[in-house]
N, C-alpha and C positions, 0 to 999 in steps of 0.2 A: 502494499500498500505507500503509495506516494504521498509527498508532505502535504500537499493540498486535500487529499482524501481524507487523511488524518486529522487534518484542521475541520474539514467538514464534518466528520464525523463527531468530534469533540463537542463542535457547536451546536449538532444536531441533538446531541444525548446531555449535554448540561445545560440547555436554555430554559429548561421547564421553570426553573425559579425565576427567573430575570422576566418572562413573559407574564406571569402570572402578577408579578411587581407592577408593570405596567398596563394591567390589563382594562383600566379606565380610558385608555387611548383608542382610536378610531383602527381600524384595520380593511382597509377598501379592497375589494374585489370585485373583477368584471366577469359578468357570466354570460355566456351566448346560448340560445336556443329558439326554437321557433321562429317567429319574426319578431324577436325582441334581442335587446343587449340589456342587461342590468347591473347597476354597481350595488354593492349590499355593502354592508358593514360588518364583518365577521366578529369584531370586538362584542358588539352590541347584540347580534343575532342569537338566539337562543336555537331550538329546534327547528325553528322558521326562520327565512331569512328578513334581515329588515333592509327592505329596499329604500337606497337614497336618492337614487337617480335610475331614470327610463328612456331606451329609446326603442320606437317601433317603425319598421319598415313602412307602413300603410300611413304614419303621420309625419316622415320626415319631408320638411321643406325642399322645395329644388328638385326632389327625385321623380322621374317621371312614372306613369301608369304602368309602363312596360316594364318597368324594373321592379316596381311594388308588387307586379302579379306574379313574379317568380322568386321573388327574396322573400322566402318562407320558411328557409332552414338555415339561419345564422350558425355557422360552423366555428367560427372564430372571430375574436373581438381585440384588437392591441392597441393599448394607446399609445400615441408617438407626438413628438414635440412636447415632451413635458407633461403629456396628458390634456392638450388643450383639443387635442383631435383623437379619434378613434377610428383604426383601420378594421371594417366589417366585412367578413367573407362568408357567402352564403353558397352552398353546394346547390341550393336551385335555382343561381344563375347570375351571380354579382358581387362586385367587389366594390364598397361604399366607403370614402373617408367622411365622416360625421364631424360636425364642430361640435364639441364637448358642450359648449354653453347655450347654444342656440337650437342645437339637434339637427339643424340643415346639413344638407349633403353638399360637401365641396368637390368632390370627384364621384363618378359613379362609371363603371364598366359591366357590360353585358360579357359574363363568363361563365359559361355552364360549367358544371360540376369543378367549379373552386373549391378548395379544401383550406387554405392558409394564403396569407400576404403578407409582404413587409415593407416599411417605408423607407426607401435608400436615399443617401444623399442627394441634395438638387430636387427633389421633389418626384423623384421615380417611384415607382411600385410594381414590386413583382409578385406574381402571382403562382402558386403552385395548383393544377388542377388535374383529377384524375382522367379525365376525357377529352378530348377536343375533336373537332372537323379534319384536323390534321395530325390525330391522334395524340396520347397523352404529353403533356407538355409542361413548359416552365414559360412565363409570357411576363415582358416586361413593358409598361406604360409610363407615360409622365403626367403627371395630375393635370396638366393645361391642355392634354391632348387625349380625352379620354378615348375615341374611337379609333385610333391608332396603336397598332401592335408593333413596338419599336425593337423587338426581339423575340426571339423563340427557340426553345430548345426542346429535344425531347426528353423526357422523365417519364418512367413507368409510373403511375398510381402514385402522383406528387401529394403530400398531406402537411409537410411543413417547411417552413421558410424563415432561416433567423440570421439576422446582420451582425456581426463583430465588427464594429466600430474601429478598437484598438488593433484588429488585424487586417481591417480592410478586407474582408471576407463574407461571402453569402454561402450560406451553409443550406444544402435543400437534401428534405429527406422524400424518397420514393422508392415503393414496393421495398425491395432487400438492400435497396444502395443509398448511402450517404455521398453527398459531392460539394466541394468548395469550390466558390468561381471567385474570380476578381472582375473588378470594374474595367471595361475596355472603351476606349474612344469616348469616355462620360461627359467630356464638356461640347463634342459635338452633335449634332442633328441626328445621328445614327449611333447612341451608344448600344453599346451590347455588354453580355457577360460571358468571359472568360474560362472554362472549365480549367481548372488548375489540378485536381486530386478527386477520386472515387474510391470508397472503401464499401467491402460486403458487409451488411449486416450479419449478426452474431444469430438472429432470429429473422422471420418473415412478417409480413403483415405491418409495415411500421404506420403509425397513428399520428403522433404530434413530436414536434422539435421545439425543445424551448431553452433557453440562454441563462446559467447560473452566473458565468462570469467568462472573461477572456479566455480563462483556460478549459472550461469545461461545459459541455451541452449533456441535455438531458434528452432521450428520446424514449418512445413507447412502442412496444410491438404486440401480437397478439399474445405474446407467452410470458413478457416481462417487460422491466423497466431497465435500461441500458444510462451507463455514465458513458461520454465519448471525452477525453482527454485530449484536447486541441494540440496540445505540444508534442506529446508523445504519440499520437494517432492510434490511440490504445481503446478499445470497448471494455467494459467490466460492469458487471451488476450491479445496480443501485440499491445498496443493502438496506436502506430504509423501506423499501418496495419490492425485495425480492420475491420471486415467484408469482407477482400479482399479475392475474390475467387480464385480459383487455382494458388497462387502463387507457383512457382516451385522451387524459389531458393532465400531463404533468409540472408543477412550478417549485422551485426551490429557492429559497430567501436565505442565502448563508449569515448575513448581517444578524438577521432574526432569527434564524435558526427553525424556520416556517416551511412547513410543507403544504402545498394545496393540490388536490388532485380529483378527478372524475373518474368512474369506470363504467363499465357496460351494464345494464341491468334488465333494460327492455328492449331487446335487439340492440342499436346502437348506444341508447339513450339512457338518460338516467334524470332523477329528478333530486339528486343527492350532491352536496359539495362536500368534500373531505379533507378535513384539517388535521395535521400531526403536530405534536409538540406545542401544546397539548392536543390530544386527541378530541375531535371535535366532529360531529355531522350537522349541517345545514340544509334543510329541504326548500326546495320551491316546487310547492305543489300544483299540477298541471300543467308544467313547463317541462317538454324533452330539451333537456340540457345536455351540452356536447361540450364545449370547454370552459376552463375560468382560468384566467389571468390575476397577476397582481396590478393592482392598480398604479402603484406606486414603485 
């Protein structure tokens, strides 16, 4: 076990007391599902979620009806630019950049079977999708030109994309493969993504990819949750969730020692958000929940 893993393990196992000591603080989490994105306060929520902010596809200003009618399954929601904007991905057919304060749509692209998106430097947006007219792919857009695909690369069953600013690398999860890309011709009108490396996953059926630190990613598959050491290029089992089946979304904050995740309980969906250290389950009744993200 390398130094960083030892450090994360110590944080995870020893943080309970300090978490309890500051239990009166808020802890905001985004939850995505159906045609909704919710912000809940995990610190105030008991068995049911205390909702402090909500966005609905049908009520978003500036979003055409043609998008509202297909964005009925919100798979992912990521805060960007300090939380002032939320990037929402819908496998029903689209990607929307939402103004957090007004709820208005700042960007929208009709992208059928999109599962995850990431906001890149300069207002570019990359989307991982499982199927497209040209096949499974990774697509690049500019928030000022939503109708034009600037770059496309084949990626089987794309389900996760993460940008590591410190390394200037984009990581993309698809099927049984993890890839890294660098930015190419980024200041031109024809920017692209250059494939740098590719790694075979230790398991099949990648579901989610999340950032822990510039040195570590977490990814979920059908049979387990895995760490990926970016510097060493090594996969290892994420010990707090070893052997967990069908985890759809996982986030770990080493500064707080906090772990949040979702897992399949009704087909692909659940009504529950699971938190660890300390353990807690928060339900959102009647919502087909898929992924959860830390709000800050």
